LOLUM-313350 format. One record per atom (N, C-alpha, C, CB): residue number from 0; residue in one letter; x, y, z. Coordinates in steps of 0.2 Angstrom, whole numbers. Glycine has a CB too. Layout:
BEGIN
  seq  type      u      v      w
  NUM     A      X      Y      Z
...
//
This chain:
BEGIN
  seq  type      u      v      w
    0     M      4     -6      0
    0     M      0      0      0
    0     M      4      6      0
    0     M     -5      0      6
    1     I      9      6      4
    1     I     14     12      5
    1     I     18     13     -2
    1     I     19     12     10
    2     K     19      8     -5
    2     K     23      8    -12
    2     K     19     11    -17
    2     K     25      1    -14
    3     A     12      9    -17
    3     A      7     12    -22
    3     A      7     20    -21
    3     A      1      9    -22
    4     I      6     22    -15
    4     I      5     29    -13
    4     I     12     33    -15
    4     I      4     30     -5
    5     S     17     30    -14
    5     S     24     33    -15
    5     S     24     34    -23
    5     S     30     29    -13
    6     V     23     29    -27
    6     V     23     29    -34
    6     V     18     35    -37
    6     V     21     22    -37
    7     A     12     35    -33
    7     A      7     40    -35
    7     A     10     47    -34
    7     A      0     39    -32
    8     L     13     48    -28
    8     L     16     54    -26
    8     L     22     56    -31
    8     L     19     54    -19
    9     I     26     51    -33
    9     I     31     53    -38
    9     I     28     55    -45
    9     I     36     47    -39
   10     A     23     51    -47
   10     A     19     53    -53
   10     A     16     60    -53
   10     A     14     48    -55
   11     G     13     61    -48
   11     G     10     68    -47
   11     G     15     73    -46
   11     G      5     68    -40
   12     G     20     72    -43
   12     G     26     77    -43
   12     G     29     79    -49
   12     G     31     75    -38
   13     I     29     73    -53
   13     I     32     75    -60
   13     I     27     79    -64
   13     I     34     68    -64
   14     V     21     77    -64
   14     V     16     81    -67
   14     V     16     88    -65
   14     V      9     78    -66
   15     L     16     89    -58
   15     L     17     96    -56
   15     L     23    100    -58
   15     L     16     96    -48
   16     L     28     97    -58
   16     L     35    100    -61
   16     L     34    101    -68
   16     L     41     95    -60
   17     Y     31     97    -72
   17     Y     30     98    -79
   17     Y     26    105    -80
   17     Y     26     92    -83
   18     F     20    105    -77
   18     F     16    111    -77
   18     F     19    117    -75
   18     F      9    110    -74
   19     G     23    116    -69
   19     G     27    122    -67
   19     G     32    125    -72
   19     G     30    120    -60
   20     G     35    120    -75
   20     G     40    122    -81
   20     G     36    125    -87
   20     G     43    116    -83
   21     Q     30    123    -88
   21     Q     26    126    -94
   21     Q     24    133    -91
   21     Q     20    122    -95
   22     S     22    134    -85
   22     S     20    140    -83
   22     S     26    145    -82
   22     S     17    139    -76
   23     F     32    142    -81
   23     F     38    147    -80
   23     F     40    150    -87
   23     F     44    143    -77
   24     H     38    147    -92
   24     H     40    149    -99
   24     H     34    153   -102
   24     H     42    144   -103
   25     S     28    154    -98
   25     S     23    157   -101
   25     S     23    165   -102
   25     S     16    156    -97
   26     L     19    168   -106
   26     L     20    175   -107
   26     L     18    179   -101
   26     L     15    177   -113
   27     A     13    177    -97
   27     A     11    180    -91
   27     A     17    180    -86
   27     A      5    176    -88
   28     N     20    174    -85
   28     N     26    174    -81
   28     N     32    178    -83
   28     N     28    167    -80
   29     D     33    179    -90
   29     D     38    183    -92
   29     D     36    191    -90
   29     D     39    183   -100
   30     V     30    193    -91
   30     V     28    199    -89
   30     V     29    200    -81
   30     V     21    201    -91
   31     S     27    196    -78
   31     S     28    196    -70
   31     S     35    197    -68
   31     S     25    190    -67
   32     R     40    193    -72
   32     R     47    193    -70
   32     R     50    200    -72
   32     R     50    188    -74
   33     V     47    203    -78
   33     V     50    210    -80
   33     V     47    215    -75
   33     V     47    211    -87
   34     V     41    215    -73
   34     V     38    220    -68
   34     V     40    219    -61
   34     V     30    220    -68
   35     T     40    213    -58
   35     T     41    212    -51
   35     T     48    209    -50
   35     T     36    208    -48
   36     G     51    206    -55
   36     G     57    202    -54
   36     G     57    195    -52
   36     G     62    206    -49
   37     T     51    193    -50
   37     T     50    186    -48
   37     T     44    183    -52
   37     T     48    186    -41
   38     P     44    176    -53
   38     P     39    172    -56
   38     P     32    173    -53
   38     P     41    165    -57
   39     T     27    171    -56
   39     T     20    171    -53
   39     T     20    166    -47
   39     T     15    170    -58
   40     N     15    168    -42
   40     N     14    163    -37
   40     N     12    156    -39
   40     N      9    166    -32
   41     K      8    156    -44
   41     K      6    149    -47
   41     K     12    145    -49
   41     K      1    150    -53
   42     T     16    148    -52
   42     T     23    145    -55
   42     T     27    142    -49
   42     T     27    149    -59
   43     I     27    146    -44
   43     I     31    145    -38
   43     I     28    139    -34
   43     I     32    151    -33
   44     W     21    139    -33
   44     W     18    134    -30
   44     W     18    127    -34
   44     W     10    136    -29
   45     L     17    127    -41
   45     L     18    121    -45
   45     L     24    118    -44
   45     L     16    123    -52
   46     I     30    122    -44
   46     I     36    119    -44
   46     I     38    117    -37
   46     I     42    124    -46
   47     A     36    120    -32
   47     A     37    118    -25
   47     A     33    112    -23
   47     A     36    124    -20
   48     G     27    112    -25
   48     G     23    106    -24
   48     G     26    100    -28
   48     G     16    107    -26
   49     G     28    101    -34
   49     G     31     95    -37
   49     G     37     93    -34
   49     G     33     97    -45
   50     V     41     97    -32
   50     V     47     95    -28
   50     V     46     91    -22
   50     V     52    101    -27
   51     V     41     94    -18
   51     V     39     91    -12
   51     V     36     84    -13
   51     V     34     95     -8
   52     A     31     83    -18
   52     A     28     77    -19
   52     A     33     72    -22
   52     A     22     78    -24
   53     T     37     74    -26
   53     T     42     69    -29
   53     T     47     67    -23
   53     T     46     72    -34
   54     L     49     71    -19
   54     L     54     69    -13
   54     L     50     65     -8
   54     L     57     75    -10
   55     A     44     66     -7
   55     A     40     62     -2
   55     A     39     55     -5
   55     A     33     65     -1
   56     G     38     55    -12
   56     G     37     48    -15
   56     G     43     44    -15
   56     G     35     49    -22
   57     L     49     47    -16
   57     L     55     44    -16
   57     L     57     42     -9
   57     L     61     49    -19
   58     I     56     46     -4
   58     I     57     44      3
   58     I     53     38      5
   58     I     56     50      8
   59     G     47     38      3
   59     G     42     33      4
   59     G     44     26      1
   59     G     35     35      2
   60     L     47     27     -5
   60     L     49     21     -9
   60     L     55     18     -5
   60     L     51     22    -16
   61     T     60     22     -3
   61     T     66     19      0
   61     T     64     17      7
   61     T     71     25      0
   62     A     60     20     10
   62     A     58     18     17
   62     A     54     11     17
   62     A     54     23     21
   63     S     50     10     12
   63     S     46      4     11
   63     S     50     -2      9
   63     S     40      5      7
   64     S     55      0      5
   64     S     60     -6      3
   64     S     65     -7      8
   64     S     63     -4     -4
   65     A     67     -2     12
   65     A     72     -4     18
   65     A     69     -8     23
   65     A     75      3     20
   66     G     62     -7     24
   66     G     59    -10     30
   66     G     58    -18     28
   66     G     52     -7     31
   67     K     58    -20     22
   67     K     57    -27     20
   67     K     64    -31     20
   67     K     55    -27     13
   68     R     69    -28     22
   68     R     76    -32     23
   68     R     76    -36     29
   68     R     81    -27     23
//
C-alpha cells in the first residue's frame, strides 16, 4: 500500500513539475518577471509542490523497501 502511494506521489510530482515548467515559460510569467522580478505565485507553487511530492514519494519508496530487509 505504501509503495502504491509513493509511486502516485512521484507521478503527481512529475506532473506538477511539468506544469510548473510550462508556466515558468509562459507570457504571463515573463511579464511578471519583468515587472516584479519574480515568477508568478502559481509557478512557484507548482514547482514547490512538485518537488515536495516527488521527494515524499522517493522517501516513501526507499523507506518501504528498507523495511522489507
